N, CA and C atoms as a LAMMPS dump frame, in Angstrom:
ITEM: TIMESTEP
0
ITEM: NUMBER OF ATOMS
276
ITEM: BOX BOUNDS ff ff ff
-5.0000000000000000e+02 5.0000000000000000e+02
-5.0000000000000000e+02 5.0000000000000000e+02
-5.0000000000000000e+02 5.0000000000000000e+02
ITEM: ATOMS id mol type element x y z
1 1 1 N -392.505 -127.334 -463.279
2 1 2 C -392.748 -126.411 -464.13
3 1 3 C -393.314 -127.02 -465.503
4 2 1 N -394.354 -126.48 -466.078
5 2 2 C -395.039 -126.9 -467.221
6 2 3 C -394.152 -126.985 -468.473
7 3 1 N -394.257 -127.954 -469.286
8 3 2 C -393.364 -127.923 -470.659
9 3 3 C -394.156 -126.826 -471.473
10 4 1 N -393.344 -125.89 -471.886
11 4 2 C -393.929 -124.945 -472.922
12 4 3 C -393.347 -125.269 -474.314
13 5 1 N -394.196 -124.727 -475.24
14 5 2 C -393.894 -124.746 -476.594
15 5 3 C -393.3 -123.318 -476.885
16 6 1 N -391.988 -123.357 -477.184
17 6 2 C -391.28 -122.101 -477.56
18 6 3 C -390.897 -122.072 -478.989
19 7 1 N -391.048 -120.997 -479.525
20 7 2 C -390.817 -120.619 -480.968
21 7 3 C -389.555 -119.675 -480.91
22 8 1 N -388.329 -120.042 -481.208
23 8 2 C -387.125 -119.194 -481.167
24 8 3 C -386.901 -118.775 -482.636
25 9 1 N -387.104 -117.388 -483.008
26 9 2 C -386.884 -116.703 -484.17
27 9 3 C -385.512 -116.092 -484.071
28 10 1 N -384.475 -116.801 -484.826
29 10 2 C -383.17 -116.486 -484.727
30 10 3 C -382.294 -117.223 -483.685
31 11 1 N -381.16 -117.868 -484.13
32 11 2 C -380.438 -118.759 -483.087
33 11 3 C -379.019 -118.367 -483.287
34 12 1 N -378.658 -117.241 -483.059
35 12 2 C -377.202 -116.813 -482.955
36 12 3 C -376.854 -116.96 -481.578
37 13 1 N -375.832 -116.045 -481.243
38 13 2 C -375.223 -116.264 -480.006
39 13 3 C -376.131 -116.084 -478.781
40 14 1 N -377.063 -115.096 -478.639
41 14 2 C -377.933 -115.001 -477.632
42 14 3 C -379.042 -116.064 -477.66
43 15 1 N -379.63 -116.392 -478.837
44 15 2 C -380.819 -117.297 -479.019
45 15 3 C -380.227 -118.735 -478.786
46 16 1 N -379.139 -119.015 -479.208
47 16 2 C -378.656 -120.478 -478.92
48 16 3 C -378.172 -120.662 -477.489
49 17 1 N -377.785 -119.623 -476.683
50 17 2 C -377.318 -119.778 -475.322
51 17 3 C -378.619 -120.003 -474.477
52 18 1 N -379.758 -119.386 -474.892
53 18 2 C -381.062 -119.722 -474.175
54 18 3 C -381.602 -121.075 -474.621
55 19 1 N -381.513 -121.264 -476
56 19 2 C -382.258 -122.462 -476.419
57 19 3 C -381.539 -123.775 -475.963
58 20 1 N -380.176 -123.761 -475.778
59 20 2 C -379.643 -124.829 -475.182
60 20 3 C -380.083 -125.327 -473.89
61 21 1 N -380.412 -124.437 -473.088
62 21 2 C -380.936 -124.646 -471.808
63 21 3 C -382.377 -125.033 -471.741
64 22 1 N -383.136 -124.319 -472.548
65 22 2 C -384.618 -124.465 -472.679
66 22 3 C -385.003 -125.746 -473.295
67 23 1 N -384.16 -126.379 -474.268
68 23 2 C -384.637 -127.588 -474.9
69 23 3 C -384.618 -128.762 -474.068
70 24 1 N -384.015 -128.575 -472.843
71 24 2 C -383.926 -129.689 -471.807
72 24 3 C -385.341 -130.001 -471.138
73 25 1 N -386.073 -128.831 -471.134
74 25 2 C -387.394 -128.945 -470.507
75 25 3 C -388.587 -128.471 -471.17
76 26 1 N -388.319 -128.009 -472.355
77 26 2 C -389.371 -127.502 -473.175
78 26 3 C -389.329 -127.831 -474.549
79 27 1 N -390.433 -127.767 -475.252
80 27 2 C -390.38 -128.174 -476.804
81 27 3 C -389.97 -126.788 -477.473
82 28 1 N -388.898 -126.933 -478.13
83 28 2 C -388.159 -125.853 -478.852
84 28 3 C -388.32 -125.852 -480.436
85 29 1 N -388.922 -124.819 -481.065
86 29 2 C -388.889 -124.904 -482.531
87 29 3 C -388.038 -123.653 -482.9
88 30 1 N -386.997 -123.974 -483.833
89 30 2 C -386.074 -122.881 -484.163
90 30 3 C -386.352 -122.554 -485.69
91 31 1 N -386.364 -121.176 -485.932
92 31 2 C -386.555 -120.726 -487.316
93 31 3 C -385.123 -119.76 -487.438
94 32 1 N -384.315 -120.273 -488.298
95 32 2 C -383.055 -119.451 -488.606
96 32 3 C -382.353 -119.971 -489.903
97 33 1 N -382.32 -119.165 -490.768
98 33 2 C -381.836 -119.674 -492.155
99 33 3 C -380.413 -120.243 -492.055
100 34 1 N -379.71 -119.815 -491.105
101 34 2 C -378.198 -120.175 -491.065
102 34 3 C -377.919 -121.328 -489.943
103 35 1 N -378.858 -121.688 -489.437
104 35 2 C -378.596 -122.761 -488.293
105 35 3 C -379.033 -124.023 -488.899
106 36 1 N -378.163 -125.16 -488.784
107 36 2 C -378.483 -126.437 -489.303
108 36 3 C -379.666 -127.131 -488.796
109 37 1 N -380.451 -127.835 -489.438
110 37 2 C -381.652 -128.452 -489.093
111 37 3 C -382.872 -127.529 -488.573
112 38 1 N -382.689 -126.249 -488.645
113 38 2 C -383.74 -125.23 -488.301
114 38 3 C -384.65 -125 -489.298
115 39 1 N -385.824 -124.599 -489.121
116 39 2 C -386.786 -124.206 -490.209
117 39 3 C -386.209 -122.876 -490.878
118 40 1 N -386.585 -122.546 -491.991
119 40 2 C -386.039 -121.495 -492.707
120 40 3 C -387.122 -120.308 -492.616
121 41 1 N -388.202 -120.524 -492.645
122 41 2 C -389.258 -119.444 -492.564
123 41 3 C -390.705 -120.028 -491.789
124 42 1 N -391.527 -119.2 -491.402
125 42 2 C -392.662 -119.466 -490.826
126 42 3 C -393.561 -120.283 -491.512
127 43 1 N -393.493 -120.234 -492.889
128 43 2 C -394.47 -121.027 -493.7
129 43 3 C -394.272 -122.569 -493.561
130 44 1 N -393.01 -122.928 -493.022
131 44 2 C -392.964 -124.42 -492.755
132 44 3 C -393.477 -124.793 -491.53
133 45 1 N -394.02 -123.926 -490.818
134 45 2 C -394.752 -124.421 -489.489
135 45 3 C -396.294 -125.067 -489.856
136 46 1 N -396.551 -126.13 -489.14
137 46 2 C -397.836 -126.602 -489.334
138 46 3 C -398.811 -125.553 -488.978
139 47 1 N -400.023 -125.616 -489.795
140 47 2 C -401.148 -124.659 -489.722
141 47 3 C -401.745 -124.682 -488.133
142 48 1 N -401.362 -125.886 -487.561
143 48 2 C -402.182 -126.003 -486.232
144 48 3 C -400.975 -125.553 -485.07
145 49 1 N -399.946 -125.27 -485.417
146 49 2 C -398.844 -124.995 -484.508
147 49 3 C -399.112 -123.709 -483.925
148 50 1 N -399.219 -123.742 -482.489
149 50 2 C -399.324 -122.6 -481.601
150 50 3 C -398.384 -122.57 -480.467
151 51 1 N -397.439 -121.558 -480.535
152 51 2 C -396.443 -121.603 -479.429
153 51 3 C -396.946 -120.846 -478.133
154 52 1 N -396.581 -121.209 -476.966
155 52 2 C -396.896 -120.564 -475.84
156 52 3 C -395.986 -119.219 -475.538
157 53 1 N -394.694 -119.29 -476.214
158 53 2 C -393.8 -118.268 -476.099
159 53 3 C -393.042 -118.097 -477.458
160 54 1 N -392.853 -116.85 -477.845
161 54 2 C -392.152 -116.422 -479.108
162 54 3 C -391.149 -115.573 -478.609
163 55 1 N -389.852 -116.052 -478.962
164 55 2 C -388.673 -115.249 -478.638
165 55 3 C -387.915 -114.741 -479.894
166 56 1 N -387.813 -113.457 -480.053
167 56 2 C -387.268 -112.781 -481.051
168 56 3 C -385.878 -112.584 -480.73
169 57 1 N -384.978 -113.457 -481.183
170 57 2 C -383.569 -113.294 -481.058
171 57 3 C -382.743 -112.939 -482.211
172 58 1 N -383.479 -111.916 -482.863
173 58 2 C -382.795 -111.383 -484.053
174 58 3 C -382.177 -110.195 -483.787
175 59 1 N -381.274 -109.555 -484.838
176 59 2 C -380.738 -108.245 -484.45
177 59 3 C -381.741 -107.156 -484.516
178 60 1 N -381.565 -106.156 -483.919
179 60 2 C -382.436 -104.976 -483.642
180 60 3 C -382.997 -104.417 -484.938
181 61 1 N -382.008 -104.415 -486.145
182 61 2 C -382.372 -103.715 -487.295
183 61 3 C -383.33 -104.672 -488.168
184 62 1 N -383.7 -105.822 -487.881
185 62 2 C -384.434 -106.696 -488.552
186 62 3 C -385.773 -107.104 -487.939
187 63 1 N -385.884 -106.492 -486.597
188 63 2 C -387.157 -106.79 -485.848
189 63 3 C -388.377 -106.434 -486.751
190 64 1 N -388.352 -105.193 -487.117
191 64 2 C -389.47 -104.64 -487.982
192 64 3 C -389.9 -105.306 -489.143
193 65 1 N -389.04 -106.075 -489.645
194 65 2 C -389.225 -106.999 -490.804
195 65 3 C -389.699 -108.304 -490.355
196 66 1 N -389.264 -108.839 -489.231
197 66 2 C -389.563 -110.242 -488.889
198 66 3 C -390.905 -110.286 -488.054
199 67 1 N -391.4 -109.435 -487.227
200 67 2 C -392.525 -109.315 -486.551
201 67 3 C -393.855 -109.442 -487.223
202 68 1 N -393.991 -108.683 -488.33
203 68 2 C -395.16 -108.741 -489.188
204 68 3 C -395.424 -110.333 -489.623
205 69 1 N -394.238 -110.924 -489.961
206 69 2 C -394.469 -112.237 -490.372
207 69 3 C -395.226 -113.356 -489.395
208 70 1 N -395.157 -112.908 -488.109
209 70 2 C -395.557 -113.796 -487.2
210 70 3 C -396.736 -113.183 -486.388
211 71 1 N -396.821 -111.914 -486.32
212 71 2 C -397.822 -111.122 -485.588
213 71 3 C -399.331 -111.555 -485.936
214 72 1 N -399.66 -111.572 -487.213
215 72 2 C -400.931 -111.977 -487.542
216 72 3 C -401.368 -113.458 -487.262
217 73 1 N -400.43 -114.259 -487.487
218 73 2 C -400.634 -115.812 -487.385
219 73 3 C -400.767 -116.094 -485.871
220 74 1 N -399.812 -115.535 -484.916
221 74 2 C -399.854 -115.882 -483.711
222 74 3 C -400.253 -114.675 -482.818
223 75 1 N -401.58 -114.359 -483.057
224 75 2 C -402.168 -113.239 -482.155
225 75 3 C -402.941 -113.666 -481.034
226 76 1 N -402.659 -114.899 -480.481
227 76 2 C -403.501 -115.338 -479.294
228 76 3 C -403.051 -114.37 -478.095
229 77 1 N -404.139 -114.165 -477.178
230 77 2 C -403.827 -113.165 -476.076
231 77 3 C -402.889 -114.108 -475.031
232 78 1 N -402.975 -115.379 -475.306
233 78 2 C -402.183 -116.2 -474.195
234 78 3 C -400.636 -116.331 -474.722
235 79 1 N -400.208 -115.995 -475.882
236 79 2 C -398.963 -116.126 -476.469
237 79 3 C -398.02 -114.957 -475.864
238 80 1 N -396.895 -115.317 -475.301
239 80 2 C -395.968 -114.442 -474.689
240 80 3 C -394.992 -114.025 -475.692
241 81 1 N -394.705 -112.8 -475.945
242 81 2 C -393.609 -112.423 -476.914
243 81 3 C -392.47 -112.024 -475.988
244 82 1 N -391.239 -112.373 -476.336
245 82 2 C -390.089 -111.989 -475.644
246 82 3 C -389.053 -111.469 -476.696
247 83 1 N -388.59 -110.277 -476.6
248 83 2 C -387.438 -109.792 -477.514
249 83 3 C -386.241 -109.565 -476.817
250 84 1 N -385.067 -110.146 -477.571
251 84 2 C -383.666 -109.952 -477.017
252 84 3 C -383.138 -108.724 -477.824
253 85 1 N -383.76 -108.032 -478.622
254 85 2 C -383.237 -107.007 -479.385
255 85 3 C -383.045 -105.773 -478.485
256 86 1 N -381.83 -105.218 -478.419
257 86 2 C -381.573 -104.083 -477.697
258 86 3 C -382.14 -102.891 -478.368
259 87 1 N -382.578 -101.913 -477.653
260 87 2 C -383.088 -100.644 -478.382
261 87 3 C -384.299 -100.588 -478.986
262 88 1 N -385.136 -101.687 -478.807
263 88 2 C -386.628 -101.76 -479.421
264 88 3 C -387.428 -101.449 -478.138
265 89 1 N -388.12 -100.289 -478.19
266 89 2 C -389.053 -100.062 -477.074
267 89 3 C -390.176 -100.996 -476.946
268 90 1 N -390.729 -101.213 -475.803
269 90 2 C -391.635 -102.205 -475.291
270 90 3 C -392.963 -101.929 -476.077
271 91 1 N -393.247 -100.554 -476.394
272 91 2 C -394.448 -100.134 -477.23
273 91 3 C -394.537 -100.906 -478.541
274 92 1 N -393.377 -101.156 -479.165
275 92 2 C -393.335 -101.739 -480.333
276 92 3 C -393.958 -103.165 -480.34
């Protein structure tokens, strides 16, 4: 399996469960204001940083606030977006 660059936005119960497994075989960057040693916001990422996968591991009620912060910067067709937020339709 190829090593992927994964950007994990949110690192609560669900995000950390996945992240703990993924960090063994992939490069994991975490953005979460409440997790120790994680980045606080997307402005802290290097301008050359380009993840292969973006995982939205935030609560459903904040998805609409979080997505615009990343959508414009990481609009590469090859970037895969994954959401763990329940109740958010795929069309979003």
